[in-house]
The first five atom37 places (N, CA, C, CB, O) and aatype in JSON, in Angstrom:
{
  "aatype": [12, 2, 18, 13, 14, 18, 6, 2, 10, 15, 3, 6, 6, 13, 6, 6, 10, 19, 9, 1, 19, 0, 11, 6, 9, 10, 7, 9, 7, 4, 11, 16, 13, 15, 9, 7, 11, 3, 7, 0, 11, 3, 15, 17, 13, 16, 7, 16, 0, 6, 11, 13, 14, 15, 5, 15, 0, 14, 17, 15, 7, 16, 13, 2, 10, 5, 0, 11, 8, 16, 11, 16, 10, 2, 0, 15, 4, 15, 3, 2, 3, 13, 15, 19, 2, 11, 16, 15, 9, 10, 19, 11, 6, 9, 19, 1, 10, 2, 6, 9, 11, 0, 3, 16, 14, 13, 3, 4, 18, 10, 10, 13, 16, 2, 1, 11, 10, 14, 7, 7, 19, 8, 14, 9, 9, 9, 6, 5, 10, 5, 16, 7, 10, 7, 9, 5, 2, 19, 6, 9, 9, 7, 1, 2, 15],
  "atom_mask": [
    [1, 1, 1, 1, 1],
    [1, 1, 1, 1, 1],
    [1, 1, 1, 1, 1],
    [1, 1, 1, 1, 1],
    [1, 1, 1, 1, 1],
    [1, 1, 1, 1, 1],
    [1, 1, 1, 1, 1],
    [1, 1, 1, 1, 1],
    [1, 1, 1, 1, 1],
    [1, 1, 1, 1, 1],
    [1, 1, 1, 1, 1],
    [1, 1, 1, 1, 1],
    [1, 1, 1, 1, 1],
    [1, 1, 1, 1, 1],
    [1, 1, 1, 1, 1],
    [1, 1, 1, 1, 1],
    [1, 1, 1, 1, 1],
    [1, 1, 1, 1, 1],
    [1, 1, 1, 1, 1],
    [1, 1, 1, 1, 1],
    [1, 1, 1, 1, 1],
    [1, 1, 1, 1, 1],
    [1, 1, 1, 1, 1],
    [1, 1, 1, 1, 1],
    [1, 1, 1, 1, 1],
    [1, 1, 1, 1, 1],
    [1, 1, 1, 0, 1],
    [1, 1, 1, 1, 1],
    [1, 1, 1, 0, 1],
    [1, 1, 1, 1, 1],
    [1, 1, 1, 1, 1],
    [1, 1, 1, 1, 1],
    [1, 1, 1, 1, 1],
    [1, 1, 1, 1, 1],
    [1, 1, 1, 1, 1],
    [1, 1, 1, 0, 1],
    [1, 1, 1, 1, 1],
    [1, 1, 1, 1, 1],
    [1, 1, 1, 0, 1],
    [1, 1, 1, 1, 1],
    [1, 1, 1, 1, 1],
    [1, 1, 1, 1, 1],
    [1, 1, 1, 1, 1],
    [1, 1, 1, 1, 1],
    [1, 1, 1, 1, 1],
    [1, 1, 1, 1, 1],
    [1, 1, 1, 0, 1],
    [1, 1, 1, 1, 1],
    [1, 1, 1, 1, 1],
    [1, 1, 1, 1, 1],
    [1, 1, 1, 1, 1],
    [1, 1, 1, 1, 1],
    [1, 1, 1, 1, 1],
    [1, 1, 1, 1, 1],
    [1, 1, 1, 1, 1],
    [1, 1, 1, 1, 1],
    [1, 1, 1, 1, 1],
    [1, 1, 1, 1, 1],
    [1, 1, 1, 1, 1],
    [1, 1, 1, 1, 1],
    [1, 1, 1, 0, 1],
    [1, 1, 1, 1, 1],
    [1, 1, 1, 1, 1],
    [1, 1, 1, 1, 1],
    [1, 1, 1, 1, 1],
    [1, 1, 1, 1, 1],
    [1, 1, 1, 1, 1],
    [1, 1, 1, 1, 1],
    [1, 1, 1, 1, 1],
    [1, 1, 1, 1, 1],
    [1, 1, 1, 1, 1],
    [1, 1, 1, 1, 1],
    [1, 1, 1, 1, 1],
    [1, 1, 1, 1, 1],
    [1, 1, 1, 1, 1],
    [1, 1, 1, 1, 1],
    [1, 1, 1, 1, 1],
    [1, 1, 1, 1, 1],
    [1, 1, 1, 1, 1],
    [1, 1, 1, 1, 1],
    [1, 1, 1, 1, 1],
    [1, 1, 1, 1, 1],
    [1, 1, 1, 1, 1],
    [1, 1, 1, 1, 1],
    [1, 1, 1, 1, 1],
    [1, 1, 1, 1, 1],
    [1, 1, 1, 1, 1],
    [1, 1, 1, 1, 1],
    [1, 1, 1, 1, 1],
    [1, 1, 1, 1, 1],
    [1, 1, 1, 1, 1],
    [1, 1, 1, 1, 1],
    [1, 1, 1, 1, 1],
    [1, 1, 1, 1, 1],
    [1, 1, 1, 1, 1],
    [1, 1, 1, 1, 1],
    [1, 1, 1, 1, 1],
    [1, 1, 1, 1, 1],
    [1, 1, 1, 1, 1],
    [1, 1, 1, 1, 1],
    [1, 1, 1, 1, 1],
    [1, 1, 1, 1, 1],
    [1, 1, 1, 1, 1],
    [1, 1, 1, 1, 1],
    [1, 1, 1, 1, 1],
    [1, 1, 1, 1, 1],
    [1, 1, 1, 1, 1],
    [1, 1, 1, 1, 1],
    [1, 1, 1, 1, 1],
    [1, 1, 1, 1, 1],
    [1, 1, 1, 1, 1],
    [1, 1, 1, 1, 1],
    [1, 1, 1, 1, 1],
    [1, 1, 1, 1, 1],
    [1, 1, 1, 1, 1],
    [1, 1, 1, 1, 1],
    [1, 1, 1, 1, 1],
    [1, 1, 1, 1, 1],
    [1, 1, 1, 0, 1],
    [1, 1, 1, 0, 1],
    [1, 1, 1, 1, 1],
    [1, 1, 1, 1, 1],
    [1, 1, 1, 1, 1],
    [1, 1, 1, 1, 1],
    [1, 1, 1, 1, 1],
    [1, 1, 1, 1, 1],
    [1, 1, 1, 1, 1],
    [1, 1, 1, 1, 1],
    [1, 1, 1, 1, 1],
    [1, 1, 1, 1, 1],
    [1, 1, 1, 1, 1],
    [1, 1, 1, 0, 1],
    [1, 1, 1, 1, 1],
    [1, 1, 1, 0, 1],
    [1, 1, 1, 1, 1],
    [1, 1, 1, 1, 1],
    [1, 1, 1, 1, 1],
    [1, 1, 1, 1, 1],
    [1, 1, 1, 1, 1],
    [1, 1, 1, 1, 1],
    [1, 1, 1, 1, 1],
    [1, 1, 1, 0, 1],
    [1, 1, 1, 1, 1],
    [1, 1, 1, 1, 1],
    [1, 1, 1, 1, 1]
  ],
  "atom_positions": [
    [[-24.88, 5.79, 2.26], [-23.55, 6.04, 2.73], [-22.93, 7.13, 1.76], [-22.68, 4.68, 2.76], [-23.01, 7.06, 0.54]],
    [[-22.32, 8.1, 2.43], [-21.72, 9.14, 1.72], [-20.41, 8.65, 1.19], [-21.56, 10.34, 2.57], [-19.71, 7.86, 1.83]],
    [[-20.07, 9.13, -0.06], [-18.9, 8.68, -0.74], [-17.86, 9.85, -0.89], [-19.3, 8.09, -2.12], [-18.18, 10.89, -1.46]],
    [[-16.67, 9.65, -0.41], [-15.67, 10.76, -0.62], [-15.05, 10.54, -1.91], [-14.58, 10.83, 0.48], [-14.66, 9.42, -2.26]],
    [[-14.94, 11.73, -2.74], [-14.43, 11.49, -4.03], [-12.93, 11.72, -4.08], [-15.13, 12.35, -5.03], [-12.39, 12.79, -4.37]],
    [[-12.27, 10.47, -3.73], [-10.78, 10.51, -3.61], [-10.21, 10.73, -4.96], [-10.21, 9.21, -2.98], [-9.12, 11.29, -5.03]],
    [[-10.8, 10.36, -6.0], [-10.28, 10.61, -7.35], [-10.12, 12.1, -7.7], [-11.19, 9.98, -8.34], [-9.47, 12.45, -8.69]],
    [[-10.71, 12.96, -6.89], [-10.49, 14.42, -7.23], [-9.31, 15.02, -6.49], [-11.75, 15.25, -6.9], [-8.91, 16.16, -6.69]],
    [[-8.78, 14.19, -5.62], [-7.46, 14.59, -4.9], [-6.33, 14.53, -5.84], [-7.14, 13.65, -3.65], [-6.38, 13.75, -6.8]],
    [[-5.35, 15.26, -5.65], [-4.19, 15.18, -6.35], [-3.33, 14.05, -5.84], [-3.52, 16.43, -6.29], [-3.61, 13.6, -4.73]],
    [[-2.34, 13.55, -6.5], [-1.49, 12.56, -6.01], [-0.84, 12.89, -4.58], [-0.44, 12.32, -7.05], [-0.71, 12.07, -3.67]],
    [[-0.47, 14.13, -4.54], [0.18, 14.64, -3.31], [-0.76, 14.69, -2.12], [0.74, 16.03, -3.55], [-0.41, 14.34, -0.99]],
    [[-2.02, 15.15, -2.42], [-3.01, 15.15, -1.45], [-3.37, 13.74, -0.83], [-4.19, 15.77, -2.05], [-3.6, 13.54, 0.36]],
    [[-3.39, 12.82, -1.79], [-3.79, 11.49, -1.36], [-2.59, 10.82, -0.57], [-4.23, 10.62, -2.63], [-2.82, 10.0, 0.32]],
    [[-1.33, 11.17, -0.9], [-0.2, 10.85, -0.23], [-0.25, 11.27, 1.16], [0.89, 11.37, -0.87], [0.06, 10.52, 2.09]],
    [[-0.66, 12.58, 1.3], [-0.78, 13.28, 2.71], [-1.82, 12.61, 3.51], [-1.17, 14.84, 2.6], [-1.66, 12.44, 4.72]],
    [[-2.96, 12.21, 2.84], [-4.03, 11.48, 3.64], [-3.55, 10.24, 4.11], [-5.28, 11.21, 2.86], [-3.81, 9.85, 5.24]],
    [[-2.75, 9.48, 3.17], [-2.23, 8.12, 3.58], [-1.25, 8.34, 4.77], [-1.46, 7.36, 2.32], [-1.28, 7.52, 5.69]],
    [[-0.44, 9.31, 4.81], [0.55, 9.55, 5.89], [-0.16, 9.81, 7.15], [1.48, 10.71, 5.57], [0.25, 9.32, 8.21]],
    [[-1.27, 10.6, 7.09], [-2.09, 10.91, 8.37], [-2.71, 9.57, 8.87], [-3.3, 12.05, 8.06], [-2.78, 9.36, 10.08]],
    [[-3.15, 8.72, 8.02], [-3.77, 7.46, 8.51], [-2.69, 6.48, 9.01], [-4.61, 6.78, 7.36], [-2.87, 5.76, 10.0]],
    [[-1.51, 6.5, 8.25], [-0.42, 5.66, 8.68], [0.1, 6.16, 10.11], [0.74, 5.71, 7.59], [0.34, 5.32, 10.98]],
    [[0.24, 7.33, 10.31], [0.6, 7.84, 11.64], [-0.41, 7.44, 12.72], [0.71, 9.37, 11.6], [0.0, 7.19, 13.85]],
    [[-1.58, 7.37, 12.45], [-2.58, 6.92, 13.43], [-2.6, 5.43, 13.63], [-3.93, 7.36, 13.01], [-2.86, 4.98, 14.75]],
    [[-2.33, 4.64, 12.63], [-2.3, 3.27, 12.89], [-0.88, 2.6, 13.13], [-2.96, 2.64, 11.78], [-0.77, 1.54, 13.75]],
    [[0.15, 3.25, 12.63], [1.42, 2.76, 12.97], [2.16, 3.59, 14.05], [2.21, 2.67, 11.75], [2.73, 3.05, 15.0]],
    [[2.14, 4.81, 13.87], [2.74, 5.67, 14.96], [3.33, 6.9, 14.29], [0.0, 0.0, 0.0], [3.47, 6.99, 13.07]],
    [[3.68, 7.84, 15.16], [4.16, 9.12, 14.71], [5.39, 9.15, 13.98], [4.3, 9.95, 15.76], [5.68, 10.12, 13.29]],
    [[6.24, 8.02, 14.11], [7.44, 7.84, 13.36], [7.36, 7.51, 11.93], [0.0, 0.0, 0.0], [8.37, 7.23, 11.28]],
    [[6.16, 7.55, 11.43], [5.9, 7.21, 10.02], [6.42, 8.37, 9.15], [4.35, 6.94, 9.76], [5.99, 9.5, 9.36]],
    [[7.29, 8.14, 8.23], [7.97, 9.16, 7.34], [7.03, 9.61, 6.26], [9.28, 8.6, 6.69], [6.14, 8.86, 5.85]],
    [[7.23, 10.84, 5.79], [6.39, 11.26, 4.62], [6.96, 10.55, 3.37], [6.38, 12.88, 4.42], [8.02, 9.94, 3.45]],
    [[6.26, 10.63, 2.24], [6.66, 9.9, 1.1], [7.79, 10.71, 0.49], [5.48, 9.66, 0.1], [7.7, 11.94, 0.39]],
    [[8.86, 10.05, 0.09], [9.99, 10.56, -0.55], [10.39, 9.83, -1.74], [11.04, 10.62, 0.33], [10.1, 8.64, -1.8]],
    [[11.07, 10.42, -2.78], [11.49, 9.68, -3.9], [12.73, 8.97, -3.63], [11.63, 10.51, -5.04], [13.71, 9.49, -3.1]],
    [[12.65, 7.73, -4.03], [13.85, 6.72, -3.73], [14.7, 6.81, -4.99], [0.0, 0.0, 0.0], [14.36, 7.45, -5.98]],
    [[15.93, 6.06, -4.88], [16.72, 5.93, -6.01], [16.12, 5.51, -7.37], [17.66, 5.07, -5.68], [16.61, 5.86, -8.44]],
    [[15.02, 4.71, -7.24], [14.47, 4.33, -8.51], [13.39, 5.29, -9.08], [13.92, 2.99, -8.37], [12.75, 4.98, -10.08]],
    [[13.21, 6.49, -8.39], [12.35, 7.52, -8.73], [10.94, 7.33, -8.23], [0.0, 0.0, 0.0], [10.15, 8.26, -8.36]],
    [[10.6, 6.27, -7.7], [9.23, 6.07, -7.06], [9.16, 6.57, -5.67], [8.85, 4.62, -7.03], [10.19, 6.77, -5.04]],
    [[8.0, 6.79, -5.18], [7.86, 7.41, -3.88], [7.36, 6.17, -2.86], [6.75, 8.73, -3.98], [6.49, 5.34, -3.11]],
    [[8.12, 6.26, -1.72], [7.74, 5.23, -0.71], [7.79, 5.94, 0.6], [8.7, 3.95, -0.72], [8.48, 6.95, 0.73]],
    [[7.09, 5.44, 1.56], [7.16, 5.81, 2.97], [7.64, 4.77, 3.78], [5.92, 6.22, 3.48], [7.44, 3.61, 3.43]],
    [[8.31, 5.05, 4.93], [8.92, 3.96, 5.79], [8.49, 4.12, 7.24], [10.51, 3.99, 5.72], [8.22, 5.25, 7.63]],
    [[8.4, 3.16, 8.01], [8.16, 3.14, 9.39], [8.98, 1.99, 9.95], [6.66, 3.03, 9.69], [8.95, 0.91, 9.36]],
    [[9.68, 2.15, 11.0], [10.46, 1.16, 11.78], [10.01, 1.1, 13.2], [11.95, 1.49, 11.73], [10.07, 2.12, 13.89]],
    [[9.57, -0.03, 13.69], [9.15, -0.16, 15.03], [8.03, -1.13, 15.19], [0.0, 0.0, 0.0], [7.91, -2.03, 14.36]],
    [[7.2, -1.03, 16.17], [6.02, -1.87, 16.42], [4.77, -0.93, 16.21], [6.07, -2.54, 17.94], [4.62, 0.14, 16.8]],
    [[3.93, -1.44, 15.32], [2.65, -0.55, 15.04], [1.88, -0.4, 16.31], [1.67, -1.19, 13.91], [1.83, -1.28, 17.16]],
    [[1.29, 0.74, 16.4], [0.4, 0.99, 17.52], [-0.89, 0.32, 17.49], [0.15, 2.35, 17.63], [-1.44, -0.08, 18.53]],
    [[-1.43, 0.17, 16.25], [-2.85, -0.33, 16.09], [-2.96, -1.2, 14.86], [-3.88, 0.86, 15.97], [-4.09, -1.47, 14.45]],
    [[-1.91, -1.65, 14.26], [-2.06, -2.4, 12.99], [-1.31, -3.72, 13.0], [-1.57, -1.57, 11.83], [-0.14, -3.79, 13.38]],
    [[-2.04, -4.84, 12.55], [-3.38, -4.86, 12.27], [-4.37, -4.9, 13.41], [-3.58, -5.9, 11.48], [-5.58, -4.85, 13.19]],
    [[-3.88, -4.98, 14.59], [-4.75, -4.73, 15.76], [-3.77, -4.36, 17.0], [-5.7, -6.1, 16.08], [-2.57, -4.61, 17.0]],
    [[-4.43, -3.76, 18.0], [-3.66, -3.42, 19.15], [-3.13, -4.66, 19.88], [-4.48, -2.57, 20.07], [-2.07, -4.58, 20.49]],
    [[-3.79, -5.75, 19.86], [-3.47, -6.96, 20.67], [-2.5, -7.68, 19.91], [-4.68, -7.87, 20.99], [-1.83, -8.48, 20.57]],
    [[-2.24, -7.59, 18.59], [-1.29, -8.31, 17.74], [-0.64, -7.46, 16.78], [-1.93, -9.39, 17.05], [-0.76, -7.72, 15.58]],
    [[0.09, -6.38, 17.21], [0.59, -5.47, 16.08], [1.7, -5.98, 15.37], [1.0, -4.16, 16.56], [2.46, -6.77, 15.93]],
    [[1.91, -5.61, 14.11], [3.06, -5.96, 13.4], [4.3, -5.2, 13.85], [2.82, -5.75, 11.99], [4.13, -4.11, 14.41]],
    [[5.48, -5.66, 13.66], [6.72, -4.91, 13.95], [7.78, -5.22, 12.96], [7.24, -5.21, 15.35], [7.77, -6.25, 12.28]],
    [[8.74, -4.26, 12.88], [9.77, -4.39, 12.01], [9.94, -3.22, 11.08], [0.0, 0.0, 0.0], [9.6, -2.11, 11.47]],
    [[10.42, -3.39, 9.89], [10.49, -2.25, 8.95], [9.36, -2.33, 8.02], [11.8, -2.22, 8.16], [9.13, -3.35, 7.37]],
    [[8.62, -1.22, 7.95], [7.44, -1.24, 7.06], [7.8, -0.31, 5.79], [6.07, -0.68, 7.87], [8.49, 0.71, 5.87]],
    [[7.27, -0.81, 4.65], [7.36, -0.07, 3.37], [5.93, 0.23, 3.09], [8.09, -0.89, 2.15], [5.11, -0.68, 2.99]],
    [[5.61, 1.52, 2.95], [4.27, 2.0, 2.56], [4.2, 2.57, 1.23], [3.77, 2.99, 3.49], [5.14, 3.26, 0.83]],
    [[3.1, 2.32, 0.45], [2.91, 2.91, -0.84], [1.51, 3.46, -0.96], [3.19, 1.9, -1.93], [0.58, 2.9, -0.38]],
    [[1.35, 4.49, -1.67], [-0.02, 5.04, -2.12], [-0.2, 4.98, -3.59], [-0.21, 6.52, -1.69], [0.6, 5.54, -4.34]],
    [[-1.22, 4.34, -4.02], [-1.52, 4.11, -5.37], [-2.81, 4.9, -5.7], [-1.65, 2.59, -5.65], [-3.9, 4.38, -5.43]],
    [[-2.75, 6.09, -6.26], [-3.93, 6.85, -6.51], [-4.19, 6.95, -7.99], [-3.81, 8.21, -5.9], [-3.27, 7.08, -8.8]],
    [[-5.5, 6.88, -8.32], [-6.02, 7.05, -9.69], [-7.04, 8.07, -9.65], [-6.57, 5.77, -10.29], [-7.75, 8.27, -8.66]],
    [[-7.13, 8.78, -10.85], [-8.14, 9.81, -11.14], [-9.36, 9.13, -11.69], [-7.6, 10.88, -12.14], [-10.42, 9.75, -11.82]],
    [[-9.24, 7.87, -12.02], [-10.3, 7.16, -12.72], [-11.46, 6.85, -11.8], [-9.78, 5.88, -13.35], [-11.27, 6.12, -10.83]],
    [[-12.64, 7.37, -12.04], [-13.8, 7.16, -11.25], [-14.22, 5.6, -11.22], [-14.95, 8.06, -11.81], [-14.21, 4.98, -12.29]],
    [[-14.53, 5.04, -10.18], [-14.82, 3.59, -10.1], [-13.75, 2.62, -10.51], [-15.96, 3.32, -10.9], [-14.04, 1.48, -10.9]],
    [[-12.62, 3.02, -10.43], [-11.45, 2.05, -10.63], [-11.53, 1.02, -9.52], [-10.01, 2.8, -10.59], [-11.95, 1.32, -8.4]],
    [[-11.15, -0.16, -9.83], [-11.13, -1.25, -8.95], [-9.78, -1.97, -8.94], [-12.22, -2.19, -9.3], [-9.0, -1.9, -9.9]],
    [[-9.52, -2.66, -7.81], [-8.3, -3.42, -7.62], [-8.38, -4.66, -8.49], [-8.09, -3.78, -6.13], [-7.36, -5.3, -8.75]],
    [[-9.62, -5.01, -8.94], [-9.78, -6.15, -9.83], [-9.64, -5.86, -11.29], [-11.07, -6.74, -9.62], [-9.85, -6.71, -12.16]],
    [[-9.26, -4.61, -11.54], [-9.12, -4.14, -13.0], [-7.75, -4.8, -13.49], [-9.09, -2.4, -13.14], [-6.75, -4.92, -12.78]],
    [[-7.88, -5.19, -14.81], [-6.7, -5.85, -15.45], [-5.5, -5.13, -15.27], [-6.87, -6.04, -16.89], [-4.47, -5.76, -15.03]],
    [[-5.47, -3.66, -15.34], [-4.29, -2.93, -15.37], [-3.78, -2.78, -14.0], [-4.48, -1.64, -16.01], [-2.62, -2.38, -13.88]],
    [[-4.55, -3.08, -12.81], [-4.05, -3.03, -11.54], [-3.45, -4.38, -11.03], [-5.09, -2.57, -10.69], [-2.37, -4.4, -10.46]],
    [[-4.15, -5.47, -11.25], [-3.61, -6.67, -10.57], [-3.67, -7.99, -11.43], [-4.39, -6.89, -9.27], [-3.17, -9.04, -11.01]],
    [[-4.3, -7.91, -12.65], [-4.46, -9.16, -13.35], [-3.44, -9.43, -14.3], [-5.69, -9.23, -14.01], [-2.82, -10.49, -14.25]],
    [[-3.18, -8.49, -15.24], [-2.23, -8.76, -16.28], [-0.82, -8.88, -15.82], [-2.31, -7.75, -17.29], [-0.45, -8.41, -14.74]],
    [[0.0, -9.54, -16.69], [1.42, -9.84, -16.4], [2.16, -8.34, -16.33], [2.1, -10.9, -17.66], [3.18, -8.17, -15.66]],
    [[1.58, -7.35, -17.03], [2.21, -6.03, -17.06], [1.45, -5.03, -16.09], [2.21, -5.48, -18.57], [1.53, -3.82, -16.27]],
    [[0.71, -5.57, -15.09], [-0.13, -4.77, -14.24], [0.7, -3.94, -13.27], [-1.09, -5.65, -13.48], [1.89, -4.16, -13.05]],
    [[0.03, -3.01, -12.73], [0.69, -2.2, -11.69], [1.35, -2.99, -10.53], [-0.32, -1.26, -11.11], [2.49, -2.78, -10.12]],
    [[0.53, -3.9, -10.07], [1.11, -4.76, -8.99], [2.28, -5.56, -9.35], [0.13, -5.68, -8.51], [3.23, -5.59, -8.57]],
    [[2.31, -6.23, -10.49], [3.33, -7.07, -11.02], [4.6, -6.11, -11.12], [2.89, -7.73, -12.45], [5.66, -6.5, -10.64]],
    [[4.53, -4.99, -11.66], [5.62, -4.03, -11.9], [6.15, -3.5, -10.44], [5.06, -2.77, -12.85], [7.35, -3.3, -10.23]],
    [[5.15, -3.32, -9.49], [5.7, -2.87, -8.14], [6.32, -3.98, -7.46], [4.62, -2.29, -7.23], [7.22, -3.71, -6.67]],
    [[5.94, -5.25, -7.65], [6.59, -6.39, -6.91], [8.03, -6.5, -7.51], [5.74, -7.82, -7.09], [8.92, -6.79, -6.71]],
    [[8.31, -6.31, -8.65], [9.57, -6.32, -9.26], [10.41, -5.2, -8.63], [9.43, -6.17, -10.78], [11.52, -5.46, -8.16]],
    [[9.93, -3.97, -8.6], [10.61, -2.81, -8.16], [10.93, -3.04, -6.56], [9.69, -1.46, -8.47], [12.03, -2.85, -6.03]],
    [[9.75, -3.5, -5.91], [10.04, -3.63, -4.38], [11.1, -4.69, -4.07], [8.72, -4.01, -3.58], [11.84, -4.57, -3.09]],
    [[11.15, -5.73, -4.92], [12.22, -6.66, -4.57], [13.58, -6.14, -4.85], [12.05, -7.91, -5.27], [14.52, -6.62, -4.21]],
    [[13.8, -5.22, -5.75], [15.07, -4.53, -6.02], [15.32, -3.62, -4.72], [14.99, -3.63, -7.45], [16.46, -3.5, -4.27]],
    [[14.38, -3.06, -4.22], [14.49, -2.14, -3.02], [14.91, -3.08, -1.82], [13.04, -1.32, -2.68], [15.81, -2.76, -1.05]],
    [[14.24, -4.21, -1.72], [14.45, -5.11, -0.61], [15.9, -5.62, -0.58], [13.49, -6.28, -0.69], [16.42, -5.92, 0.49]],
    [[16.53, -5.71, -1.72], [17.98, -6.17, -1.84], [18.85, -5.13, -1.03], [18.47, -6.25, -3.46], [19.78, -5.53, -0.32]],
    [[18.56, -3.91, -1.14], [19.33, -2.81, -0.43], [18.78, -2.42, 0.91], [19.35, -1.56, -1.27], [19.53, -2.19, 1.86]],
    [[17.55, -2.36, 1.0], [16.74, -2.0, 2.16], [15.82, -2.99, 2.49], [16.04, -0.79, 1.97], [14.7, -2.89, 1.99]],
    [[16.08, -4.01, 3.31], [15.15, -5.14, 3.68], [13.91, -4.5, 4.38], [15.89, -6.23, 4.66], [14.04, -3.5, 5.09]],
    [[12.76, -5.08, 4.18], [11.61, -4.69, 5.04], [10.77, -5.87, 5.34], [10.76, -3.61, 4.37], [10.76, -6.84, 4.58]],
    [[10.08, -5.82, 6.42], [9.32, -6.91, 6.93], [7.79, -6.8, 6.63], [9.57, -7.01, 8.41], [7.06, -7.78, 6.61]],
    [[7.41, -5.61, 6.42], [5.9, -5.48, 6.34], [5.69, -4.46, 5.08], [5.21, -4.86, 7.86], [6.48, -3.57, 4.76]],
    [[4.54, -4.77, 4.48], [4.25, -3.88, 3.29], [2.82, -3.44, 3.3], [4.54, -4.6, 1.94], [1.95, -4.31, 3.36]],
    [[2.51, -2.22, 3.26], [1.17, -1.68, 3.21], [1.08, -0.87, 1.95], [0.84, -0.83, 4.48], [1.91, -0.04, 1.59]],
    [[-0.1, -1.2, 1.28], [-0.34, -0.55, -0.02], [-1.75, 0.1, 0.16], [-0.28, -1.62, -1.29], [-2.73, -0.61, 0.32]],
    [[-1.83, 1.44, 0.14], [-3.08, 2.18, 0.26], [-3.51, 2.58, -1.26], [-2.88, 3.53, 1.27], [-2.67, 2.88, -2.11]],
    [[-4.74, 2.54, -1.48], [-5.28, 2.85, -2.85], [-6.73, 3.44, -2.65], [-5.31, 1.49, -3.82], [-7.46, 3.18, -1.7]],
    [[-7.03, 4.25, -3.66], [-8.38, 4.84, -3.71], [-9.29, 3.94, -4.53], [-8.33, 6.27, -4.3], [-10.48, 4.24, -4.67]],
    [[-8.75, 2.81, -5.11], [-9.49, 1.91, -5.92], [-10.42, 1.06, -5.04], [-8.55, 1.04, -6.73], [-10.12, 0.72, -3.89]],
    [[-11.54, 0.76, -5.63], [-12.49, -0.19, -4.88], [-11.81, -1.5, -4.64], [-13.83, -0.45, -5.69], [-11.12, -1.97, -5.55]],
    [[-11.94, -2.13, -3.51], [-11.36, -3.36, -3.07], [-12.37, -4.38, -2.92], [-10.65, -3.19, -1.83], [-12.78, -4.56, -1.77]],
    [[-12.86, -5.11, -3.87], [-13.93, -6.12, -3.59], [-13.31, -7.29, -2.73], [-14.53, -6.7, -4.99], [-12.16, -7.71, -2.8]],
    [[-14.29, -7.72, -1.91], [-13.82, -8.74, -1.01], [-13.28, -10.0, -1.52], [0.0, 0.0, 0.0], [-12.43, -10.61, -0.87]],
    [[-13.72, -10.43, -2.68], [-13.2, -11.63, -3.39], [-11.81, -11.42, -3.91], [0.0, 0.0, 0.0], [-11.09, -12.39, -4.11]],
    [[-11.42, -10.21, -4.12], [-10.09, -9.87, -4.88], [-9.06, -9.75, -3.7], [-10.17, -8.38, -5.85], [-7.89, -10.13, -3.82]],
    [[-9.55, -9.22, -2.62], [-8.5, -8.94, -1.52], [-7.59, -10.2, -1.13], [-9.27, -8.46, -0.19], [-6.37, -10.05, -1.02]],
    [[-8.16, -11.32, -0.94], [-7.15, -12.51, -0.62], [-6.25, -12.84, -1.8], [-7.94, -13.87, -0.21], [-5.09, -13.21, -1.63]],
    [[-6.77, -12.7, -2.94], [-5.94, -12.92, -4.09], [-4.7, -12.01, -4.25], [-6.77, -12.79, -5.26], [-3.58, -12.42, -4.56]],
    [[-5.01, -10.75, -3.99], [-3.91, -9.69, -4.08], [-2.96, -9.9, -2.89], [-4.53, -8.16, -4.06], [-1.75, -9.73, -3.03]],
    [[-3.51, -10.28, -1.68], [-2.62, -10.55, -0.53], [-1.64, -11.63, -0.91], [-3.44, -10.97, 0.73], [-0.43, -11.45, -0.81]],
    [[-2.21, -12.77, -1.34], [-1.33, -13.93, -1.81], [-0.32, -13.47, -2.85], [-2.21, -15.08, -2.43], [0.86, -13.82, -2.8]],
    [[-0.77, -12.76, -3.71], [0.17, -12.31, -4.87], [1.33, -11.42, -4.2], [-0.7, -11.39, -6.06], [2.49, -11.56, -4.6]],
    [[1.05, -10.62, -3.33], [2.04, -9.83, -2.65], [2.92, -10.63, -1.81], [1.43, -8.81, -1.85], [4.15, -10.51, -1.88]],
    [[2.34, -11.44, -1.03], [3.12, -12.41, -0.12], [4.11, -13.27, -0.93], [2.1, -13.39, 0.68], [5.29, -13.38, -0.61]],
    [[3.58, -13.86, -1.98], [4.45, -14.78, -2.78], [5.56, -13.94, -3.48], [3.59, -15.61, -3.87], [6.75, -14.26, -3.42]],
    [[5.11, -12.82, -4.16], [6.07, -11.91, -4.92], [7.16, -11.34, -4.07], [0.0, 0.0, 0.0], [8.3, -11.2, -4.51]],
    [[6.81, -11.0, -2.83], [7.71, -10.23, -1.97], [8.46, -11.11, -1.01], [6.94, -9.2, -1.21], [9.45, -10.7, -0.42]],
    [[7.93, -12.41, -0.86], [8.6, -13.31, 0.11], [8.42, -12.8, 1.58], [0.0, 0.0, 0.0], [9.29, -13.03, 2.42]],
    [[7.35, -12.12, 1.86], [7.07, -11.65, 3.3], [5.62, -12.13, 3.56], [7.23, -9.94, 3.5], [4.86, -12.4, 2.63]],
    [[5.28, -12.22, 4.81], [3.87, -12.55, 5.21], [3.02, -11.41, 5.58], [3.88, -13.45, 6.35], [1.8, -11.44, 5.38]],
    [[3.63, -10.4, 6.11], [2.9, -9.27, 6.57], [2.74, -8.14, 5.43], [3.62, -8.72, 7.81], [3.49, -7.19, 5.26]],
    [[1.69, -8.44, 4.77], [1.28, -7.53, 3.58], [-0.17, -7.15, 3.76], [1.49, -8.26, 2.12], [-0.93, -7.94, 4.32]],
    [[-0.56, -6.06, 3.32], [-2.0, -5.67, 3.34], [-2.24, -4.59, 2.22], [-2.42, -5.09, 4.79], [-1.38, -3.8, 1.85]],
    [[-3.44, -4.66, 1.76], [-3.79, -3.57, 0.77], [-5.03, -2.97, 1.51], [-4.14, -4.15, -0.86], [-5.89, -3.64, 2.08]],
    [[-5.01, -1.69, 1.42], [-6.18, -0.91, 2.06], [-6.85, -0.07, 0.92], [-5.66, 0.11, 3.32], [-6.25, 0.92, 0.51]],
    [[-7.97, -0.39, 0.41], [-8.7, 0.25, -0.54], [-10.01, 0.75, -0.18], [0.0, 0.0, 0.0], [-10.42, 0.64, 0.98]],
    [[-10.67, 1.28, -1.07], [-11.97, 1.81, -0.83], [-12.97, 0.73, -0.82], [-12.31, 2.82, -1.82], [-12.86, -0.25, -1.56]],
    [[-14.05, 0.9, 0.07], [-15.12, -0.09, 0.15], [-15.87, -0.11, -1.25], [-16.14, 0.28, 1.37], [-16.04, 0.91, -1.91]],
    [[-16.25, -1.21, -1.6], [-16.99, -1.41, -2.94], [-18.31, -0.85, -2.76], [-17.1, -2.92, -3.4], [-19.11, -0.88, -3.69]]
  ]
}
């Protein structure tokens, strides 16, 4: 299987790729990434997804989308700095997202990353996000291991 070197993309190029994918699975109304009040970049979509998580049972509501890009070759979602430690990227994002939710509520959260997403870690991260954000419709889309 050929491997695309996502780590060689700039953060902006990865964000553009994420928006292209998001427009395909959610719809043309998906916004480009923009800097919010907190200085972080988020993308938004409001409506019913065209194809996510499936065409027969699409999510609907207000979506918050994020792109987490790393230049580190072979980085994984199971790495301590991403999801395990109390100071991990995910823990910090959950705190930040709850602050956003207070002003701009959202129903669905999609996190795109170029990190490897091992199958055993996926449900753990989903539960961490669901519990931390207080919403059920969450997904992380990473690179195949």
